[in-house]
C-alpha positions in Angstrom: 2.9 43.4 22.6 -0.6 43.5 24.0 -3.1 41.8 21.7 -6.8 42.3 21.4 -7.2 38.9 23.1 -5.1 40.1 26.1 -7.2 43.3 26.3 -10.4 41.2 26.5 -8.9 39.1 29.3 -8.1 42.2 31.2 -11.7 43.4 30.9 -12.9 40.1 32.3 -10.4 40.2 35.2 -11.7 43.7 36.0 -15.3 42.5 36.1 -16.3 44.9 33.2 -18.2 42.2 31.4 -19.8 40.3 34.2 -19.3 38.9 37.8 -15.9 38.8 39.5 -14.1 35.8 37.9 -12.4 35.1 41.2 -15.9 34.2 42.5 -16.9 31.9 39.7 -15.7 28.3 39.8 -15.7 25.5 37.3 -17.7 22.5 38.5 -17.1 20.0 35.6 -14.3 19.5 33.2 -14.5 17.0 30.4 -13.1 16.1 27.0 -14.9 15.0 23.8 -13.0 12.8 21.4 -14.5 12.1 18.0 -13.5 10.4 14.7 -15.7 10.9 11.6 -16.0 10.0 8.0 -19.2 11.2 6.5 -21.0 8.8 4.2 -19.8 9.3 0.6 -16.7 11.2 1.6 -13.2 9.8 0.8 -11.5 11.0 4.0 -12.2 11.6 7.6 -10.7 13.5 10.6 -10.5 13.5 14.3 -11.4 16.1 16.9 -10.7 16.4 20.6 -12.2 19.2 22.7 -11.7 20.4 26.2 -14.9 21.7 27.8 -15.5 23.4 31.2 -18.8 23.8 32.9 -19.5 27.1 34.7 -23.0 27.2 36.2 -25.3 26.8 33.2 -22.6 27.6 30.6 -20.1 25.4 28.8 -16.9 26.8 27.3 -14.7 24.9 24.9 -11.3 24.8 23.2 -10.2 22.2 20.7 -6.8 20.5 21.1 -4.7 18.1 19.0 -6.0 14.6 19.7 -4.0 13.0 22.5 -2.1 16.2 23.4 -4.0 17.1 26.5 -2.7 15.6 29.7 -5.3 13.9 31.9 -4.3 16.0 34.9 -5.5 19.1 33.2 -9.1 18.1 34.0 -8.2 17.8 37.7 -6.6 21.3 37.5 -9.9 22.8 36.3 -12.6 21.4 38.6 -13.1 23.5 41.6 -10.8 26.2 40.4 -12.0 29.8 39.9 -12.0 31.4 36.5 -9.4 34.0 37.4 -6.9 31.2 38.3 -7.6 29.3 35.1 -7.0 32.4 33.0 -3.4 32.0 34.2 -3.1 28.2 33.6 0.0 27.2 31.7 -2.0 25.3 29.1 -3.5 27.7 26.5 -6.4 25.3 25.9 -7.4 25.6 29.5 -7.1 29.4 29.4 -9.3 29.7 26.3 -11.9 27.2 27.6 -12.1 29.1 30.9 -12.6 32.4 29.1 -15.2 30.9 26.8 -17.1 29.4 29.7 -17.1 32.8 31.6 -18.3 34.8 28.6 -20.9 32.1 27.8 -22.2 32.7 31.3 -21.8 36.5 31.4 -22.7 37.3 27.8 -24.7 34.4 26.4 -25.7 34.2 22.7 -29.4 34.4 23.8 -29.2 37.8 25.4 -31.3 40.3 23.4 -28.5 43.0 23.4 -25.9 40.6 22.0 -27.0 40.9 18.3 -26.9 37.1 17.6 -29.3 35.7 15.1 -30.2 32.1 15.8 -29.9 29.9 12.8 -31.6 26.4 12.8 -29.8 23.3 11.8 -32.0 20.4 10.7 -31.8 16.9 12.2 -30.3 14.2 10.0 -27.1 12.3 9.3 -23.7 13.8 9.9 -23.1 15.0 6.3 -26.5 16.7 6.1 -25.8 18.6 9.3 -22.2 19.4 8.2 -23.5 20.9 5.0 -26.2 22.9 6.8 -23.7 24.4 9.1 -21.4 25.1 6.2 -24.2 27.1 4.5 -24.8 29.1 7.7 -21.1 29.9 7.8 -20.4 30.8 4.2 -23.5 32.9 3.8 -21.7 35.4 6.1 -19.2 36.1 3.3 -20.3 38.9 1.0 -18.1 38.1 -2.0 -18.6 38.0 -5.7 -17.7 34.9 -7.7 -14.1 34.8 -8.7 -12.8 36.1 -5.3 -10.4 34.1 -3.2 -10.9 33.0 0.4 -8.1 31.9 2.7 -9.7 29.0 4.7 -7.9 28.4 7.9 -9.0 25.1 9.4 -10.1 23.0 6.5 -13.7 21.6 6.5 -14.6 20.0 3.2 -18.3 21.0 3.6 -17.2 24.7 3.7 -15.0 24.2 0.7 -17.9 22.6 -1.1 -20.1 25.7 -0.4 -17.4 28.1 -1.7 -17.0 26.0 -4.8 -20.8 26.2 -5.4 -20.6 30.0 -5.3 -17.7 30.2 -7.8 -15.3 31.3 -5.1 -11.7 30.3 -5.1 -9.9 29.3 -1.9 -6.6 28.6 -0.4 -7.0 25.7 2.1 -4.7 25.9 5.2 -4.5 23.6 8.2 -1.7 22.7 10.5 -2.3 19.0 9.8 -1.6 19.5 6.0 -2.8 16.8 3.7 -5.2 17.3 0.8 -8.8 18.3 0.4 -11.7 16.1 -0.8 -10.8 17.2 -4.4 -7.1 16.4 -4.1 -5.9 20.0 -3.6 -2.8 20.3 -1.3 -3.5 21.9 2.1 -0.9 24.5 3.1 0.3 24.5 6.7 1.3 28.2 7.0 -1.7 30.5 6.7 0.4 33.6 7.2 2.3 33.0 4.0 -0.9 33.3 2.0 -2.6 36.3 3.6 -1.6 38.7 0.8 -3.1 36.4 -1.8 -6.7 36.4 -0.5 -9.7 38.7 -0.6 -11.3 37.4 2.6 -10.4 35.0 5.4 -12.6 32.2 6.8 -11.1 30.8 9.9 -11.8 28.3 12.6 -12.1 29.3 16.3 -9.4 26.7 16.8 -7.0 29.5 15.9 -7.6 30.9 19.4 -6.2 27.7 20.8 -3.1 27.5 18.6 -2.2 31.2 18.9 -2.9 32.0 15.2 -6.0 34.3 15.7 -4.2 37.5 16.4 -2.2 37.4 13.2 -5.4 36.9 11.2 -7.3 39.6 13.1 -4.5 42.2 12.8 -4.1 41.5 9.1 -7.9 41.8 8.4 -8.1 45.0 10.4 -5.0 46.6 8.8 -6.2 45.8 5.2 -9.9 46.2 5.8 -10.4 42.6 4.7 -13.4 40.5 5.7 -12.7 37.9 8.4 -15.4 35.4 9.2 -14.9 33.1 12.1 -16.7 29.7 12.5 -16.4 28.8 16.2 -16.9 25.8 18.4 -13.7 26.8 20.2 -14.3 30.2 21.8 -17.9 30.7 20.4 -18.6 33.2 23.2 -15.2 34.8 22.9 -15.0 35.7 19.2 -18.2 37.9 19.0 -16.3 40.4 21.3 -13.9 41.1 18.4 -16.7 42.2 16.0 -15.7 45.5 14.5 -12.1 45.0 15.7 -10.8 42.9 12.7 -13.6 40.4 12.8 -16.5 40.9 10.3 -18.8 38.0 11.3 -19.0 35.0 13.6 -20.9 31.8 13.3 -20.9 30.6 16.9 -21.7 27.0 17.8 -21.7 26.4 21.5 -21.6 22.9 23.1 -23.1 20.4 22.2 -21.8 20.6 18.7 -23.6 19.5 15.6 -21.6 16.3 15.2 -22.7 15.0 18.7 -26.4 14.7 18.0 -28.6 13.7 15.0 -31.4 16.0 16.1 -32.1 19.6 15.2 -30.1 22.4 16.7 -28.9 26.0 16.4 -25.9 28.1 15.6 -25.8 31.8 16.3 -24.7 34.2 13.6 -23.3 37.7 14.3 -22.6 40.4 11.7 -21.8 39.7 8.1 -24.3 39.3 5.2 -27.8 38.6 6.3 
């Protein structure tokens, strides 16, 4: 079955969205590995992200910590985008697509419809909460509604709680939330129990995005994406199952204590 993601890749290959991907090469490939426990929080987490540099643009895809083989970086440098779109590792394919679209259709372009949203400087928890507000404000829901959260971030759950919204936390890692709630590992089992979906761009990297997008489109259900992975990819699905995107290109908020920006598309304003 051809997915919406496959259709987007075909358009890129055909040069419909920008320059010929066979003539655009990746100059730098790198990984960012991070462990965090915000001050005052009981638990922490780890992130690892593959990023590819294409001219002025950086595209990214999160991976499970330790899962990416070192030779993947060597595969990427000097390779053209078209070749990387066929790479056996999905993370490489997604990061290459993200880098290409960040180059061809950047968030800053006037016709793109992105609304820059400032993040203040400060400690990691302050910035996490600021980003969470930027994301959750894109959900136009009344108190009492239930949100399926795919990719658990406690600051996002905190914002939903403050608005009187219920949620079903889902993450492949499982575990429990800051408030001791169990985290489900199979989001698809809970799709029929929610009024809206709030999902991480990491679903592009673990192949879960299409299921969420198709369900949202079929049931006319709000789907809001918060994206470090595929931040330039996901806006291309607006109106095709995706209601809104909070896009966060590299460098991410947790890498720097200074002010920054995310870019919001669609959703409540």
